C-alpha positions as CSV (number, residue, x, y, z in Angstrom):
1,M,-6.8,-24.1,4.2
2,Y,-9.9,-22.4,5.8
3,L,-11.8,-21.1,2.7
4,E,-14.3,-24.0,2.4
5,F,-14.7,-23.8,6.2
6,F,-16.2,-20.3,6.3
7,G,-17.5,-20.3,2.8
8,L,-14.8,-18.2,1.2
9,S,-14.1,-17.6,-2.5
10,E,-10.7,-16.5,-2.1
11,P,-8.3,-15.2,1.1
12,P,-9.8,-12.3,2.7
13,F,-6.8,-11.0,4.3
14,G,-3.9,-11.6,2.0
15,L,-1.0,-8.9,2.2
16,T,-0.6,-8.1,-1.4
17,P,-2.2,-4.8,-2.1
18,D,-4.9,-5.9,-4.3
19,T,-7.5,-3.1,-5.2
20,A,-10.2,-5.4,-5.4
21,F,-10.3,-5.3,-1.4
22,Y,-9.8,-1.3,-1.3
23,F,-11.5,0.1,1.8
24,G,-12.3,3.7,1.7
25,N,-11.8,4.8,5.4
26,T,-11.9,8.6,6.0
27,S,-8.0,8.8,5.5
28,H,-7.8,7.1,2.1
29,Q,-10.6,8.7,0.7
30,E,-9.4,12.2,1.4
31,A,-6.0,11.1,0.4
32,L,-7.3,10.0,-2.9
33,H,-9.6,12.8,-3.6
34,T,-6.6,15.2,-2.9
35,L,-4.6,13.2,-5.6
36,L,-7.1,13.7,-8.0
37,V,-8.2,17.0,-7.5
38,A,-4.6,18.1,-7.6
39,L,-3.7,15.8,-10.7
40,R,-6.7,17.7,-12.4
41,M,-5.6,21.1,-11.7
42,G,-2.1,20.4,-13.2
43,E,-0.1,20.5,-9.9
44,G,3.6,19.5,-10.5
45,F,4.2,18.0,-6.9
46,I,1.8,16.2,-4.6
47,K,3.1,14.4,-1.7
48,V,1.2,11.4,0.4
49,T,3.1,9.9,3.5
50,G,2.3,7.4,5.9
51,E,3.7,4.5,8.4
52,V,4.3,1.1,7.4
53,G,1.5,-1.0,6.7
54,T,-0.8,2.3,6.5
55,G,-1.7,0.9,2.5
56,K,0.3,3.3,0.9
57,T,1.0,1.2,-1.9
58,L,-2.9,-0.2,-2.5
59,L,-3.5,3.7,-2.4
60,C,-0.9,4.1,-5.5
61,R,-2.7,0.9,-7.3
62,K,-6.0,2.4,-6.6
63,L,-4.6,5.8,-8.1
64,L,-3.3,4.2,-11.3
65,R,-6.8,2.1,-11.9
66,E,-8.7,5.6,-11.5
67,L,-6.5,7.2,-13.8
68,A,-6.5,4.4,-16.2
69,G,-10.3,5.4,-17.1
70,D,-9.4,8.9,-18.1
71,P,-8.0,8.8,-21.9
72,S,-6.3,12.1,-21.1
73,V,-3.8,10.9,-18.8
74,V,-0.8,8.7,-19.1
75,T,0.8,7.1,-16.1
76,A,4.2,5.9,-15.0
77,Y,4.7,4.1,-12.0
78,I,8.1,3.2,-10.2
79,P,7.5,1.1,-7.2
80,N,11.3,0.7,-6.0
81,P,13.1,4.1,-6.3
82,A,16.2,2.7,-4.6
83,M,18.6,3.2,-8.0
84,T,20.8,5.5,-9.5
85,V,19.7,8.3,-11.7
86,S,20.6,6.7,-14.8
87,A,18.3,3.8,-13.8
88,L,15.5,6.1,-12.5
89,H,15.7,7.8,-16.3
90,Q,15.5,4.2,-17.9
91,A,12.7,3.4,-15.8
92,L,10.7,6.4,-16.7
93,A,11.6,5.7,-20.3
94,D,10.4,2.3,-20.1
95,E,7.0,3.1,-18.7
96,L,6.5,5.7,-21.2
97,G,7.3,3.6,-24.2
98,V,10.4,5.6,-25.1
99,S,12.7,3.3,-27.3
100,S,16.2,3.7,-26.7
101,G,19.4,1.9,-27.8
102,R,21.1,-0.4,-24.9
103,H,24.0,2.2,-24.5
104,V,22.2,5.4,-25.0
105,G,23.6,8.3,-23.2
106,Q,21.9,10.2,-20.4
107,H,21.7,13.2,-22.7
108,R,19.9,11.7,-25.6
109,L,17.9,9.6,-23.0
110,M,16.7,12.9,-21.5
111,R,15.8,14.3,-24.7
112,L,14.0,11.4,-25.9
113,I,11.9,11.6,-23.0
114,G,11.4,15.3,-23.1
115,D,10.2,14.7,-26.9
116,R,7.6,12.4,-25.6
117,L,6.3,14.3,-23.0
118,V,5.9,17.3,-25.5
119,A,4.1,14.7,-27.9
120,E,1.7,13.6,-25.1
121,R,1.3,17.2,-24.3
122,T,0.3,18.2,-27.8
123,A,-2.1,15.3,-28.2
124,G,-3.9,16.5,-24.9
125,R,-2.7,14.4,-22.6
126,S,-0.9,14.8,-19.3
127,V,1.8,12.5,-17.9
128,V,1.8,11.5,-14.2
129,L,5.1,10.0,-12.3
130,I,4.0,8.0,-9.4
131,I,7.1,7.1,-7.1
132,D,5.9,4.7,-4.5
133,E,8.5,4.1,-1.4
134,A,10.2,7.6,-2.2
135,Q,11.8,8.0,1.0
136,A,14.4,5.1,-0.5
137,L,15.2,7.7,-3.4
138,P,18.9,8.7,-3.1
139,R,19.3,12.6,-2.9
140,D,20.7,12.8,-6.6
141,C,17.5,11.1,-7.6
142,L,15.2,13.5,-5.5
143,E,17.3,16.3,-7.6
144,A,16.7,14.4,-11.0
145,V,12.9,14.4,-10.0
146,R,12.8,17.8,-9.2
147,L,14.7,18.6,-12.5
148,L,12.3,16.5,-14.7
149,T,9.2,18.8,-13.7
150,N,11.2,21.8,-15.4
151,L,10.1,20.2,-18.4
152,E,7.2,22.6,-18.8
153,T,5.2,24.8,-21.8
154,E,4.3,28.4,-20.9
155,K,1.1,27.3,-19.7
156,S,1.5,23.8,-18.0
157,K,4.0,21.4,-16.8
158,L,4.9,18.5,-19.0
159,L,5.3,16.2,-16.0
160,Q,3.6,15.6,-12.6
161,V,4.9,13.7,-9.9
162,V,3.3,12.0,-7.1
163,L,5.3,10.9,-4.2
164,T,4.2,8.1,-1.6
165,G,6.4,7.2,1.2
166,Q,7.1,6.9,5.0
167,P,7.5,9.8,7.5
168,E,11.4,9.5,6.5
169,L,10.2,11.2,3.5
170,D,9.4,14.4,5.3
171,V,12.2,14.2,7.3
172,R,14.8,14.2,4.4
173,L,12.5,16.9,2.4
174,A,13.1,19.1,5.3
175,R,16.9,19.5,5.1
176,P,18.0,22.9,3.7
177,A,19.4,21.0,0.5
178,M,15.7,20.0,-0.3
179,R,14.0,23.2,-0.1
180,Q,13.9,23.7,-4.1
181,L,12.1,20.3,-4.5
182,R,9.8,20.9,-0.9
183,E,8.7,24.5,-2.1
184,R,7.4,22.6,-5.1
185,I,4.9,20.4,-3.2
186,S,1.2,22.1,-3.3
187,F,-0.4,19.3,-1.9
188,S,0.1,16.6,0.6
189,H,-1.7,14.3,3.0
190,S,-0.9,11.9,5.6
191,L,-2.3,8.8,6.0
192,V,-3.3,7.8,9.7
193,P,-4.3,4.5,11.3
194,M,-8.0,3.1,11.5
195,D,-10.2,3.7,14.6
196,S,-12.5,0.8,16.2
197,Q,-15.0,1.6,13.8
198,A,-13.0,1.8,10.7
199,V,-11.4,-1.6,11.7
200,A,-14.7,-3.4,12.2
201,D,-16.1,-2.2,8.8
202,Y,-12.5,-2.8,7.0
203,L,-12.9,-6.5,8.6
204,N,-16.2,-7.1,7.2
205,H,-15.7,-5.5,3.7
206,R,-13.0,-7.8,3.1
207,L,-14.7,-10.9,4.1
208,D,-17.7,-9.7,1.9
209,V,-15.4,-9.3,-1.1
210,A,-13.8,-12.5,-0.6
211,G,-17.6,-14.1,-0.9
212,Y,-18.2,-14.7,2.8
213,S,-22.0,-14.4,3.2
214,G,-22.4,-16.3,7.1
215,P,-23.2,-14.6,10.5
216,R,-20.4,-11.7,11.5
217,L,-17.4,-13.5,12.3
218,F,-15.8,-10.5,14.0
219,R,-18.0,-8.9,16.6
220,P,-17.9,-5.5,17.7
221,R,-15.8,-6.3,20.9
222,V,-13.5,-8.6,19.1
223,A,-13.0,-5.8,16.4
224,H,-12.1,-3.5,18.7
225,A,-9.5,-5.6,20.4
226,I,-7.9,-6.1,17.3
227,A,-7.8,-2.4,16.4
228,R,-6.2,-1.8,19.7
229,G,-4.0,-4.5,19.2
230,C,-2.8,-3.6,15.7
231,R,-3.0,-0.1,16.6
232,G,-5.5,0.6,13.6
233,V,-2.7,-0.4,11.2
234,P,-4.3,-2.3,8.0
235,R,-1.5,-4.3,7.3
236,L,-1.3,-5.7,10.9
237,V,-5.0,-5.9,11.2
238,N,-4.7,-8.4,8.1
239,I,-2.2,-10.7,9.8
240,V,-3.8,-11.0,13.0
241,A,-7.3,-11.6,11.5
242,H,-5.9,-14.2,9.2
243,K,-4.3,-16.1,12.2
244,C,-7.8,-15.8,13.9
245,L,-9.4,-17.5,11.3
246,L,-6.7,-20.1,11.2
247,V,-7.5,-21.0,15.1
248,A,-11.2,-20.9,14.6
249,Y,-10.9,-23.3,11.9
250,G,-8.8,-25.5,14.0
251,Q,-11.1,-25.4,16.6
252,G,-14.3,-25.9,14.4
253,K,-15.7,-22.3,15.3
254,A,-17.5,-20.2,13.3
255,T,-17.1,-16.9,15.0
256,I,-13.7,-15.2,16.3
257,T,-13.3,-14.8,19.9
258,S,-11.3,-12.2,21.7
259,E,-8.9,-15.2,22.9
260,Y,-8.2,-16.0,19.3
261,V,-7.3,-12.3,18.9
262,R,-4.8,-12.2,22.0
263,R,-3.2,-15.6,20.7
264,A,-2.9,-14.1,17.3
265,I,-1.4,-10.6,18.7
266,A,1.0,-12.9,20.8
267,D,2.3,-14.7,17.8
268,T,2.9,-11.7,15.7
269,E,6.3,-10.5,16.3
270,S,6.2,-6.9,15.6
271,L,3.1,-6.7,18.1
272,R,5.0,-8.3,21.1
273,P,6.6,-6.3,23.8
274,P,10.5,-6.1,23.2
275,G,12.2,-9.1,24.7
276,S,8.6,-11.3,25.1
277,A,8.6,-14.6,23.5
278,F,5.7,-16.7,22.4
279,K,6.2,-20.5,20.6
280,P,3.5,-20.9,17.8
281,W,2.9,-24.3,18.8
282,R,1.4,-23.0,21.9
283,M,-1.3,-21.5,19.7
284,A,-1.9,-24.6,17.7
285,L,-2.3,-26.8,21.0
286,G,-5.9,-25.2,21.3
287,C,-6.9,-26.7,18.0
288,V,-5.6,-30.3,19.0
289,G,-9.2,-31.6,20.6
290,S,-11.4,-30.4,17.6
291,L,-12.5,-32.6,15.0
292,F,-11.2,-30.0,12.9
293,A,-7.9,-30.0,14.1
294,S,-6.1,-32.4,11.8
295,A,-2.3,-33.1,11.7
296,A,-2.2,-31.3,8.5
297,A,-4.3,-28.2,9.7
298,V,-2.0,-27.8,12.7
299,G,1.3,-28.3,10.4
300,A,-0.1,-25.9,8.0
301,Y,-0.6,-23.4,11.1
302,L,2.7,-23.8,12.4
303,L,4.2,-23.0,8.8
304,I,1.7,-20.3,8.0
305,G,0.7,-18.6,11.5
306,S,4.2,-18.0,12.8
307,D,5.5,-14.3,11.8
């Protein structure tokens, strides 16, 4: 709704992990570099963890785009691993283009997957399985993934695995029953939140990608307030920045103020202190006196702005 007002070609702070908006802050660039180097070295297991909203899925998709340009790599991506072992095997088979009958048994399916992995290696290609949200993998599926990496030639693994997940993944892997898998993880990285400068650069980067060409919308002090209030978490930064643009649009202002940030943070449930309450209409009332605060604008804010 505010795109035309700010001269934007698309929403700059959407929550969909769009690689066009990928911002290479230090932590993400280190993670991506670690993944690419480890995969080129032929390592069997690589792990990346990070809190909710730190950009793990976007990192996965960025990695997939990087690998897509390499004809010597075949990728398989499983974004939602909360499944049974048989479903996991079938998902891998589908990603690799393995044709199997509707009611094929697990032994037969594993044989077909193994044959495909051998064929890819014979053709000089490596196969990389990327599993996002790996903390949701049931224990038997984690064991199934480990067993898949037992497939190897005398010189190399037939399947490399990248696990990304929340810190709960580390907790699960620390259990004694998971030691065989844990000991196979040769490289790992933990994503950390952005600092204030990174948040300021992140906000400007996303605005640039979305086509913005005017004066700076988020000045350093405002960016610092967003970084502090959102704890440097990219997803929360997106939510608050989006709400700030809504308020600025409603008031006909071309810059974001610290007051807008305060309102946006108070309007975001995950950022409010436990037990506190905030009614989104209070935030919208500040827009009523402006020429730009039409009934449609306020109504849309009430529907979109509340978390």
